[in-house]
C-alpha positions in Angstrom: 0.0 0.0 0.0 2.9 2.4 0.8 4.3 1.8 -2.7 1.0 2.6 -4.3 0.7 5.7 -2.1 4.1 6.9 -3.2 3.1 6.5 -6.9 -0.2 8.4 -6.3 1.7 11.2 -4.6 4.2 11.7 -7.4 1.7 11.4 -10.2 -0.6 14.0 -8.6 2.3 16.3 -7.8 3.6 16.0 -11.4 0.3 16.9 -12.9 0.0 20.0 -10.6 3.5 21.0 -11.5 2.7 20.5 -15.1 -0.2 22.9 -14.8 2.1 25.7 -13.7 4.2 25.6 -16.9 1.6 27.0 -19.3 0.4 29.5 -16.7 3.9 30.7 -16.1 4.4 31.0 -19.9 1.3 33.2 -20.1 2.5 35.5 -17.3 5.9 35.9 -18.8 4.9 36.5 -22.4 1.6 38.3 -22.0 2.0 40.6 -18.9 5.6 41.7 -19.2 6.5 40.3 -15.8 10.2 39.2 -15.4 11.5 35.8 -14.2 13.1 37.4 -11.1 9.9 39.2 -9.9 7.6 36.2 -10.6 9.9 33.8 -8.8 10.6 36.0 -5.8 6.9 36.6 -5.2 6.1 33.0 -5.7 8.8 31.7 -3.3 8.3 34.3 -0.6 4.5 33.9 -0.4 4.6 30.1 -0.5 7.4 29.9 2.0 5.8 32.3 4.5 2.4 30.5 4.0 3.9 27.0 4.7 5.9 28.1 7.7 3.0 30.1 9.1 0.8 27.1 8.9 3.4 25.0 10.7 3.8 27.7 13.4 0.0 27.8 14.0 0.0 24.0 14.4 2.7 24.3 17.1 5.4 22.7 15.0 9.1 23.5 15.9 9.7 25.7 12.9 13.1 27.2 14.1 14.5 24.0 15.7 16.4 23.0 12.5 18.6 26.1 12.9 19.9 25.0 16.3 22.2 22.4 14.6 24.9 23.8 12.2 24.9 20.5 10.2 21.2 20.6 9.4 21.2 24.4 8.9 24.0 24.1 6.3 22.1 21.3 4.5 19.0 23.4 4.4 20.8 26.4 3.0 22.4 24.3 0.2 19.1 22.7 -0.7 17.3 26.0 -0.7 19.8 27.6 -3.1 21.0 24.7 -5.3 17.9 22.6 -5.2 14.8 24.7 -4.7 15.9 28.1 -6.1 18.1 26.4 -8.8 15.3 24.2 -10.1 12.6 26.9 -10.1 14.9 29.6 -11.6 16.2 27.4 -14.4 12.7 26.0 -15.2 11.1 29.4 -15.4 14.0 30.9 -17.4 13.8 27.9 -19.9 10.1 28.7 -20.3 11.0 32.4 -21.0 13.6 31.4 -23.6 11.4 28.8 -25.3 8.1 27.6 -24.0 6.5 25.5 -21.3 6.6 22.3 -23.3 10.2 22.5 -24.2 11.1 23.2 -20.6 9.4 20.0 -19.5 11.5 18.0 -22.0 14.8 19.5 -20.8 13.7 18.9 -17.1 13.7 15.2 -17.8 17.4 15.2 -18.3 17.3 14.9 -14.5 16.6 11.1 -14.4 19.7 10.6 -16.5 21.9 12.3 -13.9 20.1 10.5 -11.1 20.5 7.0 -12.7 24.2 7.8 -13.4 24.7 8.9 -9.8 22.8 6.0 -8.3 24.6 3.5 -10.4 28.0 4.8 -9.3 26.9 4.8 -5.7 25.7 1.2 -5.6 28.4 0.0 -8.1 26.2 -1.7 -10.5 24.4 -1.1 -13.8 20.7 0.0 -13.5 18.0 -2.6 -14.2 17.3 -3.2 -17.9 13.6 -2.2 -17.5 14.7 1.1 -16.0 17.0 1.9 -18.9 14.4 0.9 -21.5 11.7 2.8 -19.6 13.8 6.0 -19.6 14.6 5.6 -23.3 11.0 5.0 -24.2 9.8 7.9 -22.1 12.3 10.3 -23.7 11.4 9.0 -27.1 7.7 9.7 -26.3 8.6 13.2 -25.2 10.6 13.8 -28.3 7.6 12.8 -30.5 5.3 14.9 -28.4 7.4 18.0 -28.8 8.6 17.6 -32.4 6.1 15.4 -34.2 9.1 13.4 -35.5 10.6 16.5 -37.2 14.2 17.2 -36.0 14.1 20.8 -37.2 11.3 21.7 -34.8 13.6 21.1 -31.8 15.8 24.1 -32.8 15.8 26.7 -30.0 18.1 29.4 -28.8 21.5 28.7 -27.2 20.2 30.3 -24.0 17.3 27.9 -23.9 19.6 24.9 -24.3 22.0 26.2 -21.6 19.2 26.8 -19.0 17.6 23.5 -20.0 20.8 21.6 -19.1 21.1 23.5 -15.8 17.4 22.5 -15.2 18.2 18.8 -15.6 21.1 19.1 -13.1 19.2 21.1 -10.5 16.2 18.6 -10.9 18.6 15.8 -9.9 19.9 17.8 -7.0 16.4 18.7 -5.9 15.4 15.0 -6.0 18.4 13.4 -4.3 19.9 16.0 -1.9 17.0 16.6 0.6 16.2 12.9 1.4 17.9 12.8 4.8 16.9 16.4 5.5 13.3 15.6 4.9 13.4 12.4 6.8 14.7 14.2 9.9 12.6 17.4 9.8 9.6 16.6 7.6 8.5 17.6 4.1 6.6 20.8 4.9 9.3 22.3 7.0 12.0 21.6 4.4 9.9 22.9 1.5 8.8 26.0 3.6 12.3 27.1 4.5 13.6 26.2 1.1 11.1 28.5 -0.6 11.6 31.3 1.9 15.4 31.2 1.8 15.3 30.9 -2.0 13.0 33.9 -2.3 15.1 36.0 0.1 18.3 35.3 -1.8 16.7 36.1 -5.2 14.8 39.1 -3.9 17.9 40.5 -2.2 20.0 40.0 -5.3 17.6 41.7 -7.6 16.5 44.4 -5.1 12.9 43.3 -5.5 11.6 46.1 -3.3 12.6 48.7 -6.0 10.8 46.8 -8.8 8.1 48.6 -10.8 6.4 45.3 -11.5 4.3 45.4 -8.3 1.7 47.4 -10.1 1.1 44.4 -12.4 -0.5 42.5 -9.4 -3.3 45.1 -9.4 -4.6 43.5 -12.5 -7.2 40.9 -11.3 -6.4 38.4 -14.1 -2.7 38.5 -13.4 -3.3 38.3 -9.7 -5.5 35.2 -9.9 -3.1 33.4 -12.3 -0.2 34.2 -9.9 -2.3 32.8 -7.1 -2.9 29.6 -9.0 0.8 29.3 -9.9 1.8 29.7 -6.2 -0.8 27.2 -5.0 -0.2 24.5 -7.6 3.6 24.7 -7.4 3.7 24.6 -3.6 1.4 21.6 -3.4 3.4 19.9 -6.2 6.7 20.4 -4.3 5.2 18.9 -1.1 3.7 15.9 -2.9 7.0 15.3 -4.9 9.1 15.2 -1.8 6.5 13.2 0.2 6.6 10.5 -2.5 10.2 9.8 -1.7 9.2 8.3 1.6 7.6 5.4 -0.1 9.5 5.0 -3.5 13.0 5.6 -4.6 14.3 8.9 -6.1 14.9 7.2 -9.4 11.3 5.9 -9.7 10.1 9.3 -8.4 11.8 11.2 -11.2 10.6 8.8 -13.8 7.0 8.8 -12.8 7.1 12.6 -12.8 7.0 12.3 -16.6 3.2 12.7 -16.1 4.1 16.4 -15.9 4.6 16.9 -19.7 1.3 15.2 -20.4 -0.5 17.7 -18.2 1.5 20.6 -19.7 0.4 19.5 -23.2 -3.2 19.3 -22.2 -3.2 22.7 -20.6 -1.3 24.1 -23.6 -4.1 22.9 -25.9 -6.7 24.7 -23.7 -4.7 27.9 -23.2 -2.7 28.3 -26.5 -5.0 26.2 -28.8 -2.1 23.8 -29.5 -2.9 20.9 -31.9 -1.4 17.4 -32.0 0.1 15.7 -35.0 0.0 11.9 -35.6 3.5 11.3 -34.1 2.6 13.4 -31.1 -0.4 11.1 -30.4 2.0 8.1 -30.7 4.3 9.8 -28.2 1.5 10.2 -25.7 0.7 6.5 -25.8 4.4 5.6 -25.6 4.8 7.6 -22.5 1.7 6.1 -20.8 2.9 2.6 -21.6 6.4 3.3 -20.3 5.2 4.9 -17.1 2.8 2.1 -16.4 5.5 -0.5 -17.1 8.0 1.2 -14.7 5.3 1.4 -12.0 4.5 -2.4 -12.2 8.2 -3.4 -12.1 9.2 -0.8 -9.5 9.6 -3.3 -6.7 12.8 -4.3 -8.3 13.8 -0.7 -8.4 13.4 -0.4 -4.6 15.8 -3.2 -4.0 18.2 -1.7 -6.5 18.2 1.8 -4.9 18.6 0.3 -1.4 21.8 -1.5 -2.6 20.6 -4.9 -1.7 22.4 -6.5 -4.7 25.7 -4.7 -4.5 28.4 -6.8 -6.1 
């Protein structure tokens, strides 16, 4: 049952995170809002909201800072994991679009598989390798309709997309012990607050002229949706790692691009070609296959079969 619970958590979280992509794309390209302002507001509001909720429920919000070891880990996660992932994801959207950003994000599992394989000193299971290849192939078909020239984007988009893959891997692997010791909500709350403070301080957010944009009801409501969905998605994503391995978590999060594609159709009237439909089915098959065979993955990640 715990295994199924983990799968449900990550799939739900991935779908909610996938919803934020098209909404973020609209904000950046229709309102004139910058990445720095959008992310600072999102992180600060979400971080304060989560920590405020924990404080009201009598949780020891500041206890983590009494130990230098955990405090350092939390700062590293907040900057390299939380802020790094959100900033690179949002910047990739700005330089290309939400759909392309989801494709580049899924370089993350490749880094995770490589790291895990080195750590346990063995090759990953065959089904895992084939599942990743199949999922990436499905993503490629979804985003290009089997035409290589449609994948051409700016050098800036490729650069930030590669950073996105790396930070996704850090975000997935690094906070496992931190989360186990202090809980998901506390880690996410502090991660968002610290990330927002660092970004806001670096960009002098209080001097921004973009605050006036929030007086527009439509922009305000979309921002509220982005903050809500992204916050819940982060919590569900990290919670899933209590029940399933980081590798399986990252692979099952491929539900995100499916959600992004559906929302993109509704918001931007995107249409699907024949090979894109094939890609959708290929992804669904691969994700289902990985889920069914994931018990083997748990043993692999725990190092039970180290040579």
